[in-house]
N, C-alpha and C positions, 0 to 999 in steps of 0.2 A: 782563087787559089793563091796562097802566100808564096812569096819569092822562095825558091829553093824546094818547093814541093813538086812531086812528080805525079803524073796522072795515074790512076789506078783502074784498070779494066775489071769487068765482072769476073773474068777468069782468074786474074791475079788475086783479087780479093778472096775468091774461093780457095785458092792455093794457100794463102796466108791463114785463113780461117782453119783449114784442115791441118796445117802444120802446128799452129799454137794449141789446137785441141789435142793433137797427137803427143806433143812434148810436155804440155802443162795442164791438160784437162780443161783449158779455158774455152768456153763456148761463146764466140763473138756473134752478136746479132748484127743485122744489116745497119742498125743505127750507129754502130761503131766505125763505120766506113771512114768518116772524116777523121776520127781519132787515129785510125791506122795510118792514113796518109800523113797526118801531122807528125806522128811520132817516128815513123819509119823512114820518111824522106831524108832526114838528116844523116841516118846511118847509110842509106843507099848512096847518097852523095859522097860521104866520107870514104866509102869503099871504091868510089870511081865507077860505079855500075850505072848502066843507062836506064834500067827499068826494075820494077818489082819482080817481074819474071826472072830477070838475071839475078836478082838478090836471093830468091828462093832456090834457084839453081845453085848458086854459090853456097848456101847453107847446106844443101843436100850433098854436094859433091866435095867442096874444098873447105868449108867453114870449120873453124876450130871450136873447142868447147866455149871459149870466150866469146866468139861470134854468136853461138847459140844462146848463151846467157844474155848478151846484149839484146837479142831479139825478144826474149821472154821479158826481160826488164822493161823494155819499151812499151810492152802491151799490158803490163799490170797497172792497176789503179790503186793508189795508196792514200786513202782518206781516213784520217784518224785524229784523235785528240785525247787529252787527259780526261779521265772519268767519263768517257763516252758510255752511255746506257748505265747510268749510276746505280740502278737497282741491282745489277749484277754484282757490284763490289760490296754493296750493303749485305746481300745474301751470302757472299763468300766470307765476309768478315764474321757473320754469325756462325757459319759452318766451321771456320777455323777456331773460333772461340770455343765451340763445343768440343772440338778435338783436343784442344789444350786442357780443357777441364776434365777430360776422360782419359788422357794418355800421359805417360811419365815424361818428365823433362828430357830433352834431347831426342825426342822421337823424330823420325823422318817425315818431312812434308815436301811434296813435289807438285808443282803446278806448271802446266804447259800453255803457253800462248802460241797457238798455231795460226800463222798468218799475222805476225806481229807488226808488220809494216815498219814504220820509223821508230818504234819502240815505246810509244806512249802507253799502250795497254800493259805490257809486262812491268814497266816502271810504276804505273798506277797501282797495280797489284802489290808490288813490293813496298811502296811508300805507304799505302793505305794500311796494310796489315801491320807493318813495323810500328806505325804511329798509334794504332788502336790496340795492339797486342805486343807490348815490349817483351813479353816472355819468349817470343819467337827468336830472339837473339841467342837464346840457349837451346834452340831446336836445330836439327839438321834440315834447314830450309833452303830450298833452291828453286829457281824458276827457269825453265827452258823456253826460249823464244826462237821461233823458226819462221822463215819466210822463203819463198822461191826467188824473190828479187834481191840479188846480192848488193845492189846499190843502196837500197833502203836499210839493209842490215848494217852496212858500214856506217851510215848516219846514226842508226840506233845505238851502236856500240860506243859511239863517242859521247852520248849522254848530254849533248848540248843543243839547246833549242832557242829560237827567237823568243823574246820576252812576251810577244803577243800571244803565245800559247797559254798564258795565264788568264786571258780574257774569258769571262764566264765562270771562273773558279772563285769559290769563297775565299776570304782572307786567310782562314784556317788552312785550307788546302794549298793556297799559293805559298804559304810559309814553309811547306814541305820541300820546296825547290830552292836551291841556292842562286843568288844573283852572281853572274859570272862577268859582268861588265860589258860594255859595248853592246848594250841592248840584248844580252843573252842571259839564259838561265841554264842551270846545270843540275843534273841529278846527283844527290849526295853519294859519296863513295860507298857508304854502308848498303845503299839500295843497288848501285851498279854492281857490287860484288855478289849480289844474289843471283843475277841474271846472266845466263849464257846464251849468246846469239849464234845460231847455226843455220846454214842454208838447207832447205828441205823442199822437195817437190812432193806434194801430198798424193799424187797419183803414182809415185814410184811403187813398185811391187813389194819392196822391203824397206821398212823404216828402221833406223838404227836404234831408236829408243825402245826400251822394254817395259817401262812403267814399274809398278802401277802409279797413276797420278791421282792426287786427291781432288783436283779440279782441272778441267781443260776448257780454255776459251778458244772457240773457233767461230769467230763472229765476222760476218760480212766477207767470208771467203767462198763459201758454197754457192753464193749468187752468181759466181763466174763459171760454175760447172753446169752441165745438163743434169736432168733428174737421176739417170742411172749412176752417174759419177758421184752425185751428192749422197745417194743412198749408201754407196760403197765406202765413201770417206767417213760418214758418220758411224756406220757399222764398225769400221776398224777402230775409230776413236773409242767406242764403247768397250772394246776388248782391252783397252789400256787403262780403264778407270778402276780405282780401288772400289771395294764393295759399297762404301758410303759416299762415294764421290759424286760430283756434279759436272754436267756438260753445259756450257753457256754458248748460245748461238745468236746471230743477229736478229734484229727486230723484224726484219722482212723475210726471214728464212724459216723453213720447217724441215724436219728430219726425213720426210718422204719414206722411201722404202727402207731407209736405215733406222727407222724409229721403232721397229718391232720389239727391241730389247729395252726400250726406255719408257718411263712414265713422266708426264709433264707435272712439275711441282711448283712452278711459278712462271712468270712471264718470260718465255724463251729460256727456261732453266729446266733441265732434264736430269733424271737419276735412273740408273739401271734397275730393272724391275725386280731383280732378285732380292733387293732390299725389302721390297714390299712383301714378297713371299716369306722372307725370314720373320718379318714382323708379325705375320699372320700365323706362323707356325706355333 
């Protein structure tokens, strides 16, 4: 056990698992026990509390909204990179090119990155589409980026990343980002202006956005939910999609019980079924 870590009993672990499921829909497996100890010990110490039991008591009885957010932030995992699962961006590029060809200049285009982490996903969407389809500068084009973790949202909104984020990118793609000096890169202002970062808990009963969205990315988010919660979230996302829109999910995910209204059109790419019905009509 590292210095500063606190022992975690089975009962305390069960209480923490119950609370994070209740407030964020996150289903922690027993394999996450070490992660829980590592990430929460520093918070418990900072609050001057003697145990994890005392910490959960504090959250339930006296904790502020900020304390509750710190708890959730500590237990979320944020692994992302630019152009992750490249085939999704290739498909989106083709979809949006089709919209541009069929709709008048200035048309509304809305894309949602649900579970945006530190921002690489929504910024990739913006950079890639603007570079490939300059006509979008004359469209009403906006990207909504949400995450439950307020700490990663603050980093994302800054639009500055370490230069090693370019590793693995082609020279053409690397040129889409600006050099900011001191080993940093920056998202160009034209792309930053497209993206609005907002906190959102996907298991909240009421989402503030109304849609419709022309594409929704919800990748590697549902893996932290149990099966019923996954089905509910994907079903709700489907209700916010425009008729010809697409839902992009993570490579290890499936829609489960939320997939009844969708048809698979590509690798982890889904479209609502009514499009199929209309085509057949």
